[in-house]
C-alpha positions as CSV (number, residue, x, y, z in Angstrom):
1,X,83.0,-34.1,-27.9
2,X,81.2,-35.6,-30.9
3,X,77.8,-35.3,-29.1
4,X,78.6,-31.6,-28.2
5,X,79.5,-30.9,-31.9
6,X,76.3,-32.5,-33.1
7,X,74.2,-30.6,-30.6
8,X,75.9,-27.3,-31.5
9,X,75.4,-27.9,-35.2
10,X,71.7,-28.8,-34.7
11,X,71.1,-25.7,-32.6
12,X,73.0,-23.4,-35.1
13,X,73.7,-25.1,-38.4
14,X,75.0,-21.9,-40.1
15,X,77.4,-21.1,-37.2
16,X,76.0,-17.6,-37.1
17,X,75.7,-17.3,-33.3
18,X,78.4,-15.6,-31.2
19,X,81.4,-18.0,-30.7
20,X,79.6,-20.9,-32.4
21,X,82.1,-21.2,-35.3
22,X,85.1,-21.1,-32.9
23,X,83.5,-23.7,-30.6
24,X,82.7,-26.0,-33.5
25,X,86.1,-25.6,-35.0
26,X,87.7,-26.3,-31.7
27,X,85.7,-29.5,-31.3
28,X,86.4,-30.7,-34.8
29,X,90.1,-30.1,-34.2
30,X,90.0,-32.1,-31.0
31,X,88.0,-34.9,-32.6
32,X,90.5,-35.1,-35.5
33,X,93.5,-35.3,-33.0
34,X,91.7,-38.0,-31.0
35,X,91.0,-40.0,-34.2
36,X,94.7,-39.8,-35.2
37,X,95.8,-40.9,-31.7
38,X,93.3,-43.7,-31.6
39,X,94.3,-44.9,-35.1
40,X,98.0,-45.0,-34.1
41,X,97.2,-46.8,-30.9
42,X,95.1,-49.4,-32.7
43,X,97.8,-50.1,-35.2
44,X,100.3,-50.7,-32.3
45,X,97.8,-52.8,-30.5
46,X,97.1,-55.0,-33.5
47,X,100.8,-55.6,-34.1
48,X,101.3,-56.4,-30.4
49,X,98.3,-58.7,-30.4
50,X,99.7,-60.6,-33.4
51,X,103.1,-60.9,-31.8
52,X,101.5,-62.3,-28.6
53,X,99.4,-64.8,-30.6
54,X,102.3,-66.1,-32.5
55,X,104.5,-66.3,-29.4
56,X,101.8,-68.3,-27.7
57,X,101.4,-70.5,-30.8
58,X,105.1,-71.2,-30.9
59,X,105.4,-72.0,-27.3
60,X,102.3,-74.3,-27.1
61,X,102.5,-76.0,-30.5
62,X,105.9,-76.0,-31.9
63,X,108.3,-75.9,-29.0
64,X,106.3,-78.4,-27.0
65,X,106.1,-80.7,-29.9
66,X,102.4,-80.7,-30.6
67,X,102.9,-80.1,-34.3
68,X,105.4,-82.9,-34.9
69,X,104.2,-85.6,-37.2
70,X,103.4,-88.8,-35.5
71,X,104.0,-92.2,-37.2
């Protein structure tokens, strides 16, 4: 969609052609929605990734006694 928007803008930067303005507006709207969805997904993914990391850290290091002090 981004490539299509760039191409349409290059071909008609003033959006004076028939239907060009509507086409470009539609593409921009879709790109904004995709960006919002991607951002929300990334935030969830980052939180989940941290949760998995710390769970793994706990299981391997703390629970199994690897971080206990040795005399």
